[in-house]
Structures are given as structure tokens and as C-alpha cells.
Legacy VTK file of the C-alpha trace (Angstrom):
# vtk DataFile Version 3.0
C-alpha trace
ASCII
DATASET POLYDATA
POINTS 170 float
93.311 -113.008 2.430
92.358 -109.517 3.597
93.260 -106.737 1.181
93.336 -102.978 1.617
92.810 -100.630 -1.336
93.385 -96.886 -1.202
92.738 -93.843 -3.353
93.128 -90.117 -2.847
92.414 -86.867 -4.610
92.486 -83.163 -3.859
89.018 -81.637 -4.229
88.479 -77.915 -4.852
86.139 -77.480 -1.875
86.401 -77.019 1.882
86.480 -80.036 4.206
83.032 -79.003 5.474
81.558 -79.128 1.955
83.240 -82.445 1.142
81.988 -83.912 4.426
78.460 -82.693 3.667
78.618 -84.478 0.293
79.571 -87.697 2.128
76.509 -87.672 4.399
73.766 -86.356 2.093
71.864 -89.085 0.202
71.046 -86.846 -2.783
74.692 -85.840 -3.103
75.957 -89.415 -2.755
73.496 -90.749 -5.332
74.744 -88.075 -7.749
78.507 -88.611 -7.453
79.329 -91.916 -5.708
78.375 -94.474 -8.400
81.438 -95.260 -10.492
81.469 -94.866 -14.265
78.913 -97.091 -15.942
76.556 -97.171 -12.951
73.732 -95.170 -11.409
72.637 -95.303 -7.780
69.607 -94.879 -5.581
69.026 -95.280 -1.861
66.300 -97.476 -0.435
67.014 -96.032 3.021
69.533 -93.605 4.500
70.232 -92.581 8.108
73.509 -90.662 8.517
74.379 -90.944 12.204
76.796 -93.158 14.115
75.114 -96.557 14.089
72.765 -95.445 11.306
72.729 -97.261 8.012
71.839 -97.161 4.361
70.949 -99.514 1.547
72.067 -98.428 -1.904
71.245 -100.084 -5.212
73.868 -99.534 -7.910
72.642 -100.379 -11.413
74.928 -101.046 -14.374
74.237 -99.048 -17.523
75.369 -102.118 -19.502
75.680 -105.305 -17.472
76.917 -107.426 -20.392
80.570 -106.918 -19.433
80.197 -106.803 -15.655
77.392 -108.855 -14.154
76.033 -107.537 -10.891
76.700 -109.014 -7.483
73.040 -108.981 -6.373
71.151 -109.320 -9.686
72.189 -109.551 -13.320
72.461 -105.752 -13.573
72.886 -104.457 -10.032
74.948 -104.401 -6.868
73.241 -103.851 -3.541
75.252 -102.360 -0.699
74.240 -102.520 2.967
76.319 -100.079 5.006
76.462 -98.914 8.614
78.014 -95.625 9.726
80.776 -96.440 12.216
82.178 -92.931 12.709
81.097 -89.467 11.623
83.442 -86.602 12.483
82.252 -83.430 10.714
84.838 -82.076 8.307
87.291 -84.868 9.168
86.126 -88.478 8.693
83.354 -90.809 7.604
83.813 -94.515 8.328
81.405 -97.192 7.179
81.084 -100.963 7.516
79.983 -102.169 4.068
78.490 -105.483 2.969
77.515 -106.525 -0.553
74.237 -108.398 -0.873
75.240 -111.460 -2.912
74.807 -115.214 -2.935
78.397 -115.499 -4.194
80.768 -116.194 -1.265
83.513 -114.242 -3.093
81.674 -111.048 -2.074
81.038 -112.066 1.551
82.494 -110.200 4.489
82.406 -106.686 5.815
84.612 -104.107 4.155
85.492 -100.983 6.132
85.499 -97.785 4.056
87.092 -94.735 5.668
87.061 -91.290 4.070
89.639 -88.959 5.683
89.546 -85.223 4.909
92.373 -82.727 5.343
92.578 -79.107 4.227
95.321 -78.470 1.663
95.664 -74.978 0.249
92.286 -73.948 -1.159
90.920 -77.482 -1.191
90.621 -80.774 0.631
92.675 -83.918 0.293
90.326 -86.893 0.388
92.010 -90.162 1.369
89.847 -93.240 0.918
90.839 -96.518 2.562
88.953 -99.771 1.912
89.967 -102.551 4.323
89.047 -106.231 4.064
88.002 -105.916 0.407
86.108 -109.067 -0.649
88.087 -111.441 -2.878
85.447 -111.140 -5.629
86.435 -107.509 -6.276
89.640 -107.333 -8.286
92.235 -104.783 -7.203
92.198 -103.274 -10.707
88.405 -102.902 -10.838
88.313 -101.484 -7.315
91.082 -98.962 -8.054
89.198 -97.829 -11.157
85.903 -97.568 -9.242
87.407 -95.612 -6.336
89.200 -93.218 -8.693
86.007 -92.772 -10.718
83.944 -91.897 -7.632
86.562 -89.381 -6.462
86.642 -87.805 -9.946
82.831 -87.508 -9.878
83.015 -85.850 -6.443
85.653 -83.402 -7.722
83.393 -82.405 -10.630
80.179 -82.370 -8.603
81.206 -80.154 -5.652
82.472 -77.022 -7.428
79.196 -76.879 -9.370
77.300 -76.259 -6.130
78.865 -73.318 -4.285
76.648 -72.045 -1.510
74.186 -74.886 -1.969
72.149 -76.508 0.784
74.933 -79.066 1.083
76.954 -76.818 3.400
77.908 -78.525 6.639
76.349 -75.635 8.549
72.964 -76.353 7.010
70.487 -78.306 9.105
70.823 -82.056 8.436
68.119 -83.696 6.373
65.672 -85.989 8.066
66.684 -89.638 7.509
65.016 -91.351 4.562
62.951 -94.341 5.597
LINES 1 171
170 0 1 2 3 4 5 6 7 8 9 10 11 12 13 14 15 16 17 18 19 20 21 22 23 24 25 26 27 28 29 30 31 32 33 34 35 36 37 38 39 40 41 42 43 44 45 46 47 48 49 50 51 52 53 54 55 56 57 58 59 60 61 62 63 64 65 66 67 68 69 70 71 72 73 74 75 76 77 78 79 80 81 82 83 84 85 86 87 88 89 90 91 92 93 94 95 96 97 98 99 100 101 102 103 104 105 106 107 108 109 110 111 112 113 114 115 116 117 118 119 120 121 122 123 124 125 126 127 128 129 130 131 132 133 134 135 136 137 138 139 140 141 142 143 144 145 146 147 148 149 150 151 152 153 154 155 156 157 158 159 160 161 162 163 164 165 166 167 168 169
């Protein structure tokens, strides 16, 4: 049965800066992996129809075996919509031989200015059955907390939305 999970957080940064952190591979690798994981991109092309492949590695896989290998999850994602300062939508697939992780999950990040910051609403639709609601809620909240800590540390950095976009990694 299809499940939708959501999470939200107010981030002390402008929508433009939050958006930039959602489409920059260096930024994403720094803040997106949930607690207990690290991440790296094998490819990254942030444009509508572009895609990325991210490898998430568990610090300690003894309590949470990976979906792709004993200690890692591999995510194949395609950018469905990119609206600067407003929205990033992705179609996400886990690389796994386990049918419990099959299917395409849609992840949508919505941004809205609130006071001096940005409300980030994250919606994950069609979450694979192999991902428990509790684990997913913890992972989404962890990633948003990392983003909240990561952005204020970089005022005026090259991650401004007005900066020229990076060339896609190949």
C-alpha cells in the first residue's frame, strides 16, 4: 500500500539559500545523509530531467543492514521539477534486490519564507514498504536538522542562488 511521509522545519536562511543547498552536490553530501551515515555522489546533474546517484554508507551497519550492500544504500534519483527558491521534486529509487524497496518514491521539498527564515516542507510519496514509518520519520528529521545547522555556518558562501551553477558532475 502506498504511504506518504512528511516532515518540516524552519531554517534560519532565505529560500534562495535553502534552494541552493538542495541543488548543490557538495552541500547535499554534507547535510543530507541522516545520522549514522555519510554520503557521496557518483554523478549529479541538477536540471529538470537530470539525475544523480548517491551512495549512503552506514557508520555502523550492524544494526541497520544496507539496502544495496551490507553497509550502504544506493539512491538513483531524477529531478522532476526545479523551481528556484520554491520547490525541488525528485523521483527516487533505491538500488536493491529486495522487493520491499522496489518502486519509485517522489520526494518534494517545498520552501516558503517565514519571518527571517524558510519553512521547509518535505513530502515523500509512495514510500517503499521496506522503509518503516518510524525509521523514515527519524531520517527525514535528521536530514532537516543537519540542513538547519549547515546553512547558517555558510553566510555569503558560493552556495547563494545568485551564484553561477556548478557544472554537472559526470
